[in-house]
N, CA and C atoms as a LAMMPS dump frame, in Angstrom:
ITEM: TIMESTEP
0
ITEM: NUMBER OF ATOMS
153
ITEM: BOX BOUNDS ff ff ff
-5.0000000000000000e+02 5.0000000000000000e+02
-5.0000000000000000e+02 5.0000000000000000e+02
-5.0000000000000000e+02 5.0000000000000000e+02
ITEM: ATOMS id mol type element x y z
1 1 1 N 388.589 -2.723 208.077
2 1 2 C 387.393 -3.024 207.385
3 1 3 C 387.145 -4.41 207.412
4 2 1 N 386.191 -4.977 207.601
5 2 2 C 385.902 -6.758 207.909
6 2 3 C 385.09 -6.683 206.315
7 3 1 N 385.185 -7.215 205.325
8 3 2 C 384.56 -7.527 204.61
9 3 3 C 383.401 -8.588 204.646
10 4 1 N 382.322 -8.323 204.497
11 4 2 C 381.092 -10.153 204.339
12 4 3 C 380.811 -10.347 202.9
13 5 1 N 380.546 -11.173 202.296
14 5 2 C 380.276 -11.564 201.333
15 5 3 C 379.286 -12.212 201.591
16 6 1 N 377.834 -11.866 200.281
17 6 2 C 376.754 -11.96 200.242
18 6 3 C 376.473 -13.313 200.177
19 7 1 N 377.119 -13.803 199.263
20 7 2 C 376.95 -15.521 198.762
21 7 3 C 378.273 -15.718 198.367
22 8 1 N 378.136 -17.056 198.444
23 8 2 C 379.705 -17.992 198.293
24 8 3 C 379.692 -19.621 198.033
25 9 1 N 380.61 -19.888 197.82
26 9 2 C 380.631 -21.791 196.996
27 9 3 C 381.454 -21.986 197.247
28 10 1 N 382.052 -23.134 197.733
29 10 2 C 382.922 -24.392 197.712
30 10 3 C 382.548 -25.987 196.831
31 11 1 N 383.43 -25.787 196.602
32 11 2 C 383.814 -27.077 195.965
33 11 3 C 384.897 -28.424 196.372
34 12 1 N 384.364 -29.412 196.308
35 12 2 C 385.173 -30.878 197.121
36 12 3 C 385.506 -31.528 195.969
37 13 1 N 386.415 -31.403 195.323
38 13 2 C 387.156 -32.323 194.818
39 13 3 C 387.567 -33.721 194.776
40 14 1 N 386.621 -35.21 194.683
41 14 2 C 387.234 -36.171 194.947
42 14 3 C 387.65 -36.938 193.598
43 15 1 N 387.982 -38.295 193.68
44 15 2 C 388.635 -39.031 192.503
45 15 3 C 387.127 -39.456 191.763
46 16 1 N 385.708 -39.635 192.437
47 16 2 C 384.895 -40.047 192.1
48 16 3 C 383.453 -39.323 191.685
49 17 1 N 383.683 -38.17 192.875
50 17 2 C 382.789 -37.668 193.021
51 17 3 C 382.905 -36.227 193.268
52 18 1 N 382.621 -35.303 193.399
53 18 2 C 383.211 -33.669 193.728
54 18 3 C 381.668 -32.984 194.246
55 19 1 N 382.043 -32.238 195.525
56 19 2 C 380.263 -31.798 196.199
57 19 3 C 380.38 -30.306 196.23
58 20 1 N 379.993 -29.697 195.777
59 20 2 C 379.44 -28.02 195.501
60 20 3 C 378.699 -28.139 196.674
61 21 1 N 378.796 -26.387 197.215
62 21 2 C 377.923 -26.101 198.148
63 21 3 C 377.843 -24.432 197.963
64 22 1 N 376.684 -24.081 197.989
65 22 2 C 376.386 -22.597 197.489
66 22 3 C 375.898 -21.805 199.111
67 23 1 N 375.5 -20.724 199.545
68 23 2 C 375.367 -20.318 200.537
69 23 3 C 374.936 -18.793 200.179
70 24 1 N 373.714 -18.176 200.256
71 24 2 C 373.06 -17.481 199.53
72 24 3 C 372.213 -16.612 200.697
73 25 1 N 371.618 -15.388 200.68
74 25 2 C 370.225 -14.892 201.538
75 25 3 C 369.398 -15.789 201.219
76 26 1 N 369.041 -15.808 202.738
77 26 2 C 367.381 -16.631 203.273
78 26 3 C 366.763 -15.641 202.75
79 27 1 N 364.974 -16.833 202.649
80 27 2 C 363.996 -16.005 202.58
81 27 3 C 363.586 -14.755 203.763
82 28 1 N 364.318 -14.993 204.913
83 28 2 C 364.005 -13.975 205.881
84 28 3 C 365.126 -13.136 206.483
85 29 1 N 365.182 -11.951 207.014
86 29 2 C 366.33 -11.007 207.147
87 29 3 C 366.763 -11.368 208.259
88 30 1 N 368.328 -11.992 207.372
89 30 2 C 369.175 -12.436 207.88
90 30 3 C 369.662 -13.919 208.149
91 31 1 N 368.692 -14.67 207.395
92 31 2 C 368.864 -16.114 207.275
93 31 3 C 369.916 -16.186 206.294
94 32 1 N 370.309 -17.178 206.251
95 32 2 C 371.363 -17.941 205.173
96 32 3 C 370.328 -19.075 204.906
97 33 1 N 370.434 -19.808 203.373
98 33 2 C 370.006 -20.28 202.947
99 33 3 C 371.57 -21.202 202.233
100 34 1 N 371.426 -22.567 202.389
101 34 2 C 372.854 -23.648 202.005
102 34 3 C 372.453 -24.461 200.571
103 35 1 N 372.98 -24.753 199.606
104 35 2 C 372.429 -25.393 199
105 35 3 C 373.868 -26.175 198.911
106 36 1 N 373.646 -28.374 199.197
107 36 2 C 375.327 -29.044 198.696
108 36 3 C 373.976 -29.959 197.689
109 37 1 N 374.669 -30.222 196.451
110 37 2 C 374.771 -31.143 195.861
111 37 3 C 376.044 -32.369 195.46
112 38 1 N 375.811 -33.208 195.473
113 38 2 C 377.266 -34.334 194.67
114 38 3 C 376.667 -34.484 193.158
115 39 1 N 377.927 -34.645 192.248
116 39 2 C 377.718 -35.217 191.382
117 39 3 C 379.113 -35.906 190.987
118 40 1 N 378.52 -36.691 190.136
119 40 2 C 379.783 -38.013 189.57
120 40 3 C 380.915 -36.958 188.609
121 41 1 N 382.033 -37.402 188.841
122 41 2 C 383.369 -37.289 187.862
123 41 3 C 382.924 -37.602 186.339
124 42 1 N 381.851 -38.067 185.919
125 42 2 C 382.12 -38.121 184.522
126 42 3 C 381.798 -36.864 183.997
127 43 1 N 381.727 -37.203 182.324
128 43 2 C 381.682 -35.897 181.731
129 43 3 C 380.057 -35.754 181.555
130 44 1 N 379.33 -35.803 181.236
131 44 2 C 378.197 -35.805 181.412
132 44 3 C 377.751 -34.806 182.931
133 45 1 N 378.072 -35.681 184.077
134 45 2 C 377.749 -35.296 185.707
135 45 3 C 378.538 -33.89 185.854
136 46 1 N 379.549 -33.7 185.491
137 46 2 C 380.193 -32.593 185.206
138 46 3 C 379.805 -30.848 184.297
139 47 1 N 379.242 -31.52 183.345
140 47 2 C 378.786 -30.75 182.648
141 47 3 C 377.368 -29.668 183.627
142 48 1 N 376.607 -30.985 183.473
143 48 2 C 375.423 -30.543 184.866
144 48 3 C 375.959 -29.584 186.13
145 49 1 N 377.294 -29.637 186.606
146 49 2 C 377.289 -28.615 187.404
147 49 3 C 377.818 -27.837 186.875
148 50 1 N 378.236 -27.878 185.907
149 50 2 C 378.76 -26.695 185.328
150 50 3 C 377.591 -25.587 184.688
151 51 1 N 376.461 -26.516 184.26
152 51 2 C 375.494 -25.261 183.928
153 51 3 C 374.3 -25.858 184.159
């Protein structure tokens, strides 16, 4: 049986930035929505990433 995840996320961490991408179902049947945001690696910016 093949498992298909409806929602998933990835995090690419570097020295100065962290890039987060989230994929979820789109507004139209069968489509996917993707959102990518880049955060600095300061404590304040990483708190924004977490919340």
